[in-house]
Backbone as CSV, one residue per row, in Angstrom:
resi,resn,N_x,N_y,N_z,CA_x,CA_y,CA_z,C_x,C_y,C_z
1,MET,1.109,-0.998,-0.413,0.060,0.134,0.284,0.983,1.001,-0.259
2,LEU,0.831,2.195,-1.176,1.720,3.774,-1.085,0.752,4.495,0.150
3,SER,1.774,5.702,0.222,1.298,6.242,1.405,1.825,7.462,0.578
4,ASP,0.646,8.352,1.039,0.034,9.584,0.250,1.669,10.288,0.701
5,THR,1.620,10.220,2.386,3.300,11.667,2.602,4.301,10.873,2.025
6,PRO,5.189,11.747,1.474,6.400,11.863,1.183,7.637,11.363,2.737
7,THR,8.482,10.600,2.409,9.117,9.404,3.282,10.496,10.613,3.149
8,THR,11.606,11.259,4.417,11.840,11.976,4.676,12.931,11.424,5.576
9,TYR,14.078,11.239,4.667,15.370,10.773,6.002,16.113,11.794,6.972
10,ILE,16.030,11.794,7.988,16.986,12.776,8.699,19.207,12.025,8.775
11,THR,18.867,12.899,8.654,20.973,12.258,8.612,21.707,13.083,9.267
12,ALA,23.020,12.590,9.996,23.470,13.532,11.121,24.613,12.914,10.729
13,LYS,25.547,14.214,10.927,26.766,13.394,11.283,28.143,13.117,12.056
14,THR,28.225,11.933,11.450,28.970,11.024,12.211,30.214,11.211,11.812
15,THR,31.402,10.609,12.777,32.336,10.942,12.851,33.100,9.126,12.504
16,GLU,32.026,8.061,13.060,32.831,7.038,12.989,33.474,6.344,11.268
17,PRO,34.509,6.110,11.234,34.518,5.890,10.206,33.890,4.409,9.397
18,GLY,33.903,4.585,8.319,33.212,3.612,6.915,31.950,4.697,7.470
19,ALA,31.237,5.470,7.172,30.243,5.718,7.717,30.036,6.420,5.939
20,VAL,28.125,6.031,5.675,28.282,7.083,4.534,27.418,8.071,4.538
21,PRO,28.314,9.579,3.954,28.496,10.749,3.816,26.506,11.265,3.721
22,ALA,25.893,12.196,4.432,25.378,12.421,4.335,24.938,13.027,3.074
23,GLU,25.272,13.369,1.838,25.618,13.827,1.282,25.081,13.048,-0.528
24,SER,25.062,12.056,0.279,24.773,10.568,-1.284,23.370,9.293,-0.339
25,ILE,23.041,9.944,0.543,21.868,9.404,1.213,20.756,10.203,0.365
26,LYS,19.745,10.115,-0.486,18.936,10.722,-1.147,17.060,10.500,-0.414
27,GLU,16.392,11.152,-1.357,15.039,10.841,-0.757,14.524,10.343,-1.852
28,ALA,13.233,9.248,-0.767,12.970,8.174,-2.143,11.921,9.027,-2.925
29,PRO,11.587,9.110,-3.733,10.683,9.665,-4.856,8.955,9.340,-4.514
30,VAL,8.086,10.333,-4.495,6.864,10.302,-3.858,5.856,10.188,-5.215
31,ALA,4.881,8.970,-4.371,4.709,7.873,-5.795,2.973,9.448,-6.260
32,GLU,2.521,9.211,-7.344,1.627,9.921,-8.021,0.352,9.500,-7.398
33,LYS,-0.425,10.344,-7.224,-1.621,9.756,-6.749,-2.714,9.654,-8.417
34,PRO,-2.811,7.803,-8.684,-3.875,7.686,-9.694,-4.977,8.556,-9.789
35,LYS,-4.733,8.422,-11.686,-6.134,9.190,-11.660,-6.839,8.225,-12.598
36,THR,-7.325,7.159,-12.132,-8.749,6.651,-11.724,-9.206,5.956,-10.640
37,VAL,-9.883,5.735,-10.505,-10.919,5.131,-9.888,-11.555,3.776,-9.888
38,PHE,-10.845,3.660,-8.649,-11.568,1.911,-8.285,-12.762,1.323,-7.485
39,ILE,-13.327,0.859,-8.434,-14.607,0.461,-7.855,-14.589,-0.582,-7.586
40,PRO,-14.943,-1.422,-6.273,-15.434,-3.185,-6.055,-16.130,-3.611,-6.774
41,ASN,-16.389,-4.465,-7.993,-17.512,-4.792,-8.847,-18.709,-6.127,-7.560
42,ALA,-19.439,-6.637,-8.135,-19.977,-7.756,-7.595,-18.906,-8.716,-7.337
43,ASN,-17.925,-9.197,-8.299,-17.409,-10.489,-8.076,-15.958,-10.480,-7.048
44,GLY,-15.935,-8.688,-6.633,-14.445,-8.848,-5.970,-13.403,-7.863,-6.183
45,ALA,-13.741,-8.311,-7.250,-12.184,-8.165,-7.914,-12.714,-6.387,-9.019
46,SER,-11.610,-5.913,-8.628,-11.114,-4.165,-8.455,-11.228,-3.711,-10.198
47,THR,-11.719,-3.081,-10.755,-12.083,-2.439,-12.211,-11.851,-1.222,-12.622
48,ALA,-11.043,-0.417,-13.612,-10.753,1.103,-13.344,-11.989,1.673,-14.212
49,VAL,-12.518,2.307,-13.296,-13.664,3.301,-13.897,-12.812,4.986,-13.762
50,LYS,-13.176,5.606,-15.562,-12.616,7.053,-15.816,-13.144,8.158,-16.203
51,ILE,-13.166,8.590,-14.934,-14.128,10.150,-14.655,-14.168,10.560,-15.553
52,PRO,-15.538,11.339,-15.794,-15.666,12.034,-16.764,-15.308,13.416,-16.563
53,SER,-14.728,14.105,-17.467,-14.848,15.666,-17.506,-16.208,16.742,-17.201
54,LEU,-16.070,17.677,-16.622,-17.536,18.305,-16.512,-17.842,18.894,-18.092
55,LYS,-17.035,19.022,-18.727,-17.751,19.427,-20.746,-18.430,18.133,-21.120
56,ASP,-17.594,16.966,-20.514,-18.337,15.883,-20.790,-20.038,15.946,-20.047
57,ILE,-20.073,15.339,-19.318,-21.593,15.384,-18.094,-22.462,17.166,-19.032
58,SER,-22.146,17.988,-18.552,-22.566,19.238,-18.790,-23.591,19.297,-20.688
59,GLY,-22.830,18.542,-21.229,-23.296,18.385,-22.937,-23.894,17.289,-23.225
60,ALA,-24.198,16.190,-21.826,-24.401,14.733,-21.994,-26.209,15.036,-21.913
61,LYS,-26.166,16.005,-19.866,-27.378,16.356,-20.106,-28.202,17.780,-21.030
62,GLN,-27.851,17.834,-21.271,-28.158,19.073,-22.064,-28.843,17.617,-23.684
63,THR,-28.255,17.238,-24.189,-28.997,16.695,-24.764,-30.068,15.506,-24.482
64,VAL,-29.446,14.804,-23.410,-30.586,13.913,-22.464,-32.054,14.978,-22.803
65,ALA,-31.825,16.132,-21.796,-32.994,17.125,-21.574,-33.841,17.614,-23.455
66,GLU,-33.173,17.400,-23.754,-33.931,17.741,-25.626,-34.172,16.864,-25.849
67,GLU,-33.741,15.259,-25.556,-34.376,14.605,-26.063,-35.695,13.430,-25.561
68,GLU,-36.303,14.484,-23.768,-36.604,14.110,-23.120,-38.157,15.126,-22.599
69,ASP,-38.308,15.130,-23.406,-39.536,16.705,-23.786,-40.332,15.766,-24.066
70,PRO,-41.409,15.214,-22.914,-42.628,14.177,-23.501,-43.926,15.692,-24.043
71,TYR,-43.505,16.872,-24.373,-44.837,17.545,-24.501,-45.038,17.658,-26.527
72,VAL,-46.019,17.721,-26.565,-45.853,17.724,-28.413,-45.476,19.968,-28.339
73,LYS,-45.577,20.484,-29.218,-44.937,21.749,-29.700,-45.836,22.084,-31.007
74,GLY,-46.138,23.602,-30.389,-46.785,23.949,-31.668,-47.185,25.529,-31.741
75,ASP,-47.317,26.585,-32.346,-47.843,27.969,-32.604,-49.263,27.695,-32.495
76,SER,-50.398,26.548,-32.463,-51.693,27.749,-32.536,-52.545,27.745,-31.284
77,ARG,-53.243,29.183,-30.974,-54.224,29.310,-29.500,-55.374,29.401,-29.813
78,ASP,-55.623,28.552,-30.482,-57.431,29.056,-30.343,-57.759,28.725,-29.214
79,ASP,-58.969,29.882,-29.460,-60.193,29.576,-28.287,-61.051,28.488,-28.339
80,PHE,-61.183,28.177,-26.796,-61.740,27.045,-27.088,-63.104,27.580,-25.461
81,THR,-64.560,26.866,-25.579,-65.231,27.231,-24.222,-65.057,25.889,-23.443
82,PHE,-65.436,26.400,-22.157,-65.407,25.521,-21.039,-65.644,23.848,-21.622
83,ASP,-66.893,23.913,-22.061,-67.629,22.494,-22.515,-66.595,22.057,-23.590
84,ASP,-66.130,22.734,-24.163,-65.003,21.952,-25.542,-64.142,21.203,-24.862
85,PHE,-63.229,21.848,-23.623,-62.736,21.545,-22.293,-62.764,19.869,-21.975
86,ILE,-63.757,20.048,-21.280,-64.986,18.710,-20.656,-65.202,18.027,-21.237
87,LYS,-65.493,18.230,-22.485,-65.713,16.988,-23.821,-64.706,16.304,-24.124
88,GLN,-63.813,16.994,-24.439,-62.059,16.619,-24.163,-61.746,15.611,-23.040
89,TRP,-62.134,16.174,-22.282,-61.328,15.758,-21.190,-62.239,13.816,-20.474
90,ASN,-63.766,13.916,-20.893,-63.790,12.662,-20.725,-63.730,11.539,-21.991
91,ALA,-63.267,12.416,-22.986,-62.760,11.526,-24.293,-61.642,10.491,-23.781
92,TYR,-60.875,11.629,-23.093,-59.156,11.020,-22.210,-59.454,9.971,-21.334
93,ALA,-60.610,10.383,-20.404,-60.805,9.556,-19.353,-61.767,8.042,-19.484
94,ALA,-62.134,8.186,-20.914,-62.932,6.926,-21.740,-61.714,6.077,-21.294
95,THR,-60.288,6.741,-22.876,-59.506,5.822,-23.031,-58.114,5.127,-21.982
96,ILE,-58.600,5.953,-21.135,-58.285,5.354,-19.894,-58.708,3.894,-18.774
97,LYS,-60.153,4.191,-19.521,-60.625,3.656,-18.003,-60.689,1.696,-19.484
98,ALA,-60.405,2.509,-20.240,-60.609,1.079,-21.388,-59.072,0.745,-21.595
99,GLU,-57.904,1.544,-20.629,-57.239,0.853,-20.700,-57.090,0.274,-19.248
100,GLY,-57.506,0.013,-18.504,-57.994,-0.509,-17.319,-57.211,-0.008,-15.953
101,LYS,-56.832,1.501,-16.197,-56.040,2.523,-15.367,-57.468,2.747,-14.156
102,MET,-57.693,2.038,-13.505,-59.101,2.993,-12.498,-59.038,3.858,-11.458
103,SER,-57.465,3.637,-11.652,-57.350,4.024,-10.104,-57.112,5.629,-11.142
104,LEU,-56.878,5.978,-11.921,-56.593,7.440,-12.669,-57.804,7.924,-13.118
105,PHE,-58.592,6.297,-13.600,-59.794,7.016,-13.815,-60.546,8.049,-12.922
106,THR,-60.817,6.873,-11.547,-60.950,7.703,-10.165,-61.449,9.335,-10.399
107,ILE,-59.651,9.485,-10.919,-59.402,10.855,-10.300,-60.023,12.081,-11.289
108,PHE,-60.805,11.774,-13.151,-60.789,12.196,-13.684,-62.771,12.195,-13.394
109,LYS,-62.867,11.007,-13.002,-64.461,11.027,-12.328,-65.088,11.798,-11.593
110,THR,-64.135,11.568,-11.109,-64.659,12.551,-8.832,-64.718,13.945,-9.021
111,GLU,-63.647,14.383,-9.521,-64.296,16.252,-9.371,-63.739,16.781,-10.828
112,GLU,-65.111,17.785,-11.040,-63.967,18.233,-12.502,-63.226,19.552,-12.405
113,PRO,-62.447,19.417,-13.417,-61.755,20.196,-13.092,-61.670,21.923,-13.133
114,LYS,-60.926,22.337,-12.739,-61.609,23.886,-12.842,-60.917,25.231,-13.264
115,MET,-61.376,25.730,-13.680,-60.390,27.163,-14.662,-59.587,27.719,-13.698
116,LEU,-58.741,28.506,-13.918,-58.496,29.115,-12.996,-58.105,30.155,-13.279
117,ARG,-57.769,30.591,-15.098,-57.632,31.510,-15.944,-57.678,30.536,-17.600
118,PRO,-57.692,31.728,-18.382,-57.880,30.816,-19.567,-56.793,30.327,-19.753
119,TYR,-56.810,29.207,-19.916,-56.459,27.927,-20.603,-55.682,27.438,-19.885
120,VAL,-55.631,27.426,-18.515,-55.172,27.215,-17.238,-56.163,26.306,-15.969
121,PHE,-55.630,25.282,-15.764,-56.886,24.420,-15.441,-56.695,23.341,-14.026
122,GLU,-57.551,23.248,-12.906,-56.672,22.444,-11.672,-57.646,21.285,-11.411
123,VAL,-57.402,20.304,-10.521,-57.718,19.348,-10.863,-57.398,18.872,-8.946
124,VAL,-58.311,18.624,-8.266,-58.161,18.606,-7.378,-58.102,16.411,-6.254
125,VAL,-57.026,16.596,-5.947,-56.567,15.254,-5.838,-56.680,14.700,-4.482
126,GLU,-56.689,14.274,-4.115,-57.219,13.502,-2.688,-56.163,12.666,-1.873
127,SER,-54.764,12.638,-1.926,-54.110,11.818,-1.601,-52.491,12.198,-2.710
128,LYS,-51.378,12.885,-2.164,-49.964,12.745,-2.763,-50.016,11.654,-4.075
129,VAL,-50.419,9.772,-2.986,-50.249,8.694,-4.017,-51.255,9.213,-5.328
130,LEU,-52.141,9.969,-5.681,-53.061,10.266,-6.288,-52.272,11.737,-7.707
131,ASP,-51.728,12.075,-6.004,-51.331,13.570,-6.770,-49.993,12.592,-7.807
132,ASN,-48.969,11.753,-7.670,-47.661,11.450,-8.417,-48.716,10.009,-9.541
133,LEU,-49.907,9.486,-9.764,-50.540,8.735,-10.074,-50.716,10.490,-11.529
134,PHE,-51.168,11.365,-11.138,-51.750,12.092,-12.497,-50.374,12.623,-13.175
135,ARG,-49.430,12.947,-12.050,-48.104,13.443,-12.264,-47.477,12.838,-14.413
136,ASP,-48.025,11.888,-13.638,-47.166,10.575,-14.231,-47.862,10.795,-15.759
137,GLU,-49.121,10.731,-15.685,-50.115,10.638,-16.661,-50.338,12.321,-17.201
138,LYS,-49.918,13.409,-16.868,-49.840,14.536,-17.699,-49.537,14.486,-18.815
139,PRO,-48.140,14.378,-19.008,-47.737,14.609,-20.731,-48.748,14.126,-21.669
140,PRO,-49.021,12.935,-22.092,-50.017,12.273,-22.625,-51.194,12.815,-22.506
141,LEU,-51.839,13.072,-21.052,-53.299,14.255,-21.655,-53.082,15.456,-21.461
142,LEU,-51.527,15.662,-21.015,-51.567,17.323,-22.030,-51.597,17.458,-23.412
143,ASN,-50.885,16.141,-24.162,-50.644,16.374,-26.155,-52.692,16.409,-26.158
144,PHE,-52.688,15.343,-25.516,-53.972,14.934,-26.033,-54.779,16.296,-26.367
145,LEU,-55.117,16.597,-24.735,-56.155,17.808,-25.264,-55.273,19.317,-25.559
146,ARG,-54.193,19.352,-26.108,-53.374,20.819,-27.212,-54.067,19.833,-28.242
147,GLU,-54.030,18.234,-28.943,-53.898,18.462,-30.477,-55.610,18.682,-30.707
148,ASN,-56.046,18.200,-29.460,-58.108,17.969,-30.042,-58.404,19.704,-29.965
149,LEU,-57.713,20.614,-29.046,-58.580,21.470,-28.751,-57.017,22.746,-29.989
150,LYS,-56.351,21.725,-30.363,-55.304,23.172,-31.626,-54.672,24.127,-30.624
151,ASN,-54.598,24.302,-29.341,-54.374,25.355,-28.811,-52.876,24.249,-27.439
152,TYR,-51.536,24.991,-27.808,-50.639,24.229,-27.026,-50.338,25.385,-25.907
153,SER,-51.251,25.659,-25.166,-51.312,27.022,-23.852,-51.583,25.881,-22.897
154,ILE,-52.088,24.926,-23.130,-53.149,24.542,-22.212,-52.088,23.879,-21.018
155,GLU,-52.788,24.471,-19.762,-52.019,23.700,-18.555,-53.082,22.847,-17.686
156,VAL,-52.314,22.218,-17.120,-53.539,21.466,-16.416,-52.919,20.882,-15.066
157,ASN,-52.763,20.947,-13.711,-52.220,21.614,-12.158,-52.901,20.349,-11.338
158,THR,-52.521,19.980,-10.312,-53.401,19.734,-9.248,-52.566,20.311,-8.090
159,ARG,-53.705,19.996,-7.025,-53.470,20.435,-5.874,-54.422,19.374,-4.926
160,VAL,-52.971,18.787,-3.903,-53.400,18.191,-3.088,-54.265,17.928,-1.529
161,GLU,-55.664,18.051,-1.259,-56.485,18.482,-0.513,-57.158,17.084,0.269
162,GLU,-56.453,16.549,1.077,-56.644,15.531,1.724,-57.390,15.442,2.800
163,GLN,-58.607,14.248,2.572,-59.830,13.838,3.251,-59.336,13.449,4.862
164,VAL,-59.839,15.161,5.985,-59.855,14.393,7.200,-60.427,13.251,7.764
165,ALA,-60.452,11.941,8.147,-60.764,11.077,8.539,-62.256,11.933,10.579
166,VAL,-63.153,11.973,10.042,-63.792,11.849,11.027,-63.791,10.999,11.363
167,LYS,-63.536,10.827,13.372,-64.299,10.020,14.282,-65.841,9.758,14.625
168,ARG,-65.892,9.134,14.784,-67.457,9.145,14.945,-67.882,8.211,16.335
169,PRO,-68.637,9.100,16.851,-68.545,8.407,18.565,-69.109,7.097,18.842
170,TYR,-68.276,6.326,19.323,-68.962,4.762,19.631,-69.366,4.492,21.397
171,THR,-69.117,5.195,21.949,-69.575,4.967,23.438,-70.904,5.666,23.643
172,THR,-70.997,5.246,25.213,-72.247,6.892,25.582,-71.564,7.565,25.979
173,GLN,-70.263,7.304,27.133,-69.908,8.111,26.788,-69.817,9.677,25.582
174,GLU,-68.768,8.791,24.871,-68.368,9.798,23.808,-69.879,10.309,23.177
175,LYS,-70.953,9.335,23.021,-71.400,10.568,22.444,-72.711,11.760,22.853
176,PHE,-72.216,11.573,24.333,-72.940,12.565,24.966,-71.797,14.170,24.979
177,GLN,-70.472,13.632,24.802,-69.238,14.562,24.763,-69.429,15.182,23.336
178,HIS,-70.507,13.835,22.000,-69.782,14.957,21.259,-71.594,15.818,21.128
179,MET,-72.636,15.554,21.986,-73.831,16.065,21.574,-73.824,17.239,22.669
180,ALA,-73.103,16.802,23.954,-72.825,18.567,24.988,-71.957,19.153,23.958
181,ALA,-71.066,19.190,23.235,-70.008,20.534,22.538,-71.297,20.709,21.513
182,LYS,-72.144,20.302,21.426,-73.077,21.158,20.200,-73.831,21.743,21.405
183,ASN,-74.217,21.217,22.344,-75.248,22.185,23.613,-74.898,22.009,24.771
184,PRO,-73.911,22.553,25.025,-73.017,23.012,26.860,-74.461,22.858,27.270
185,GLN,-75.285,23.199,27.450,-76.430,22.736,28.114,-76.413,21.598,28.360
186,LEU,-76.219,20.624,27.962,-76.591,19.089,28.449,-75.742,18.595,29.428
187,ALA,-74.969,19.625,29.475,-73.480,18.904,30.818,-74.013,19.563,31.526
188,GLU,-74.661,20.698,31.627,-75.524,21.210,32.915,-76.823,21.169,33.752
189,LEU,-77.740,19.948,32.840,-78.407,19.300,33.097,-78.066,17.765,33.584
190,LYS,-77.149,17.285,33.089,-76.331,16.026,34.152,-75.507,16.233,35.013
191,LYS,-75.404,17.520,34.844,-74.375,17.910,36.510,-74.973,17.715,38.271
192,ARG,-76.261,18.872,37.660,-77.508,19.350,38.707,-78.982,18.688,38.522
193,PHE,-78.258,17.076,37.620,-80.021,16.443,38.446,-79.226,15.217,39.035
194,ASN,-77.270,14.894,38.647,-76.431,13.874,39.553,-77.235,12.694,38.699
195,LEU,-76.732,12.992,36.851,-77.049,11.499,35.895,-75.294,11.036,35.496
196,ASP,-75.668,9.484,35.345,-74.551,9.242,35.372,-75.383,8.175,34.511
197,PHE,-74.303,7.293,33.385,-74.819,6.717,31.852,-74.797,5.208,32.232
198,ASP,-75.722,4.650,32.068,-75.830,3.201,32.021,-74.714,2.277,31.261
C-alpha cells in the first residue's frame, strides 16, 4: 500500500569510520496519485473507471433534456369553451378506463377540473399517491388536449386536498361529549340532576 505522505530521512554527521556521507543519501520519490478510481464490483475484483470531465457531463445533460421532452410543440392558440374542454377531458377519461387504469380513472370522474384562468386548469386530488399517479399521466393527457383543442398553451395542474377522517362517537360517553359540544346545556343538566351513564 502506498502512502500519500513523502518519506524523508534525517541524516546526522558522524565521525565513525566507514559511515556513509550525508550527501549520498537521497530521499525516496513520492508516488503520484492515480488518475483512475477503483470501484469494487460484485465479484470482488477491482475495475478501473475513468471519471468524465465536467464538459462531457454538461453536454450529455443537454442532449438528454432535448430528447426527453414529452410534450408536443405548436404555435396554435385557438380559443375553446369550457364545455369543449370537458368533452375532451371525458374522451381521454374513456381511453384511461379502456386501458384498465381504474385508479387514474377515478381522478377524472371524481371532480371536474376548474378553470383558474384562460387555458390553465386545476384538478383536486385526495392524496399524494393520486397526485403522483396524475403527474405520470400528465404528458399524454396534455398532448391529447392540446392537439384536439388546437391550443398548445393548455396547462392542467393538481392540488392535493387530503380528506380528514371524522371519528364517529361509539360509546355512550363519547356520544354524550359529542352532543354536549353542540349544546353545552346538556352538561349542566347532567351535573344538576346528578345523571350517569348505564
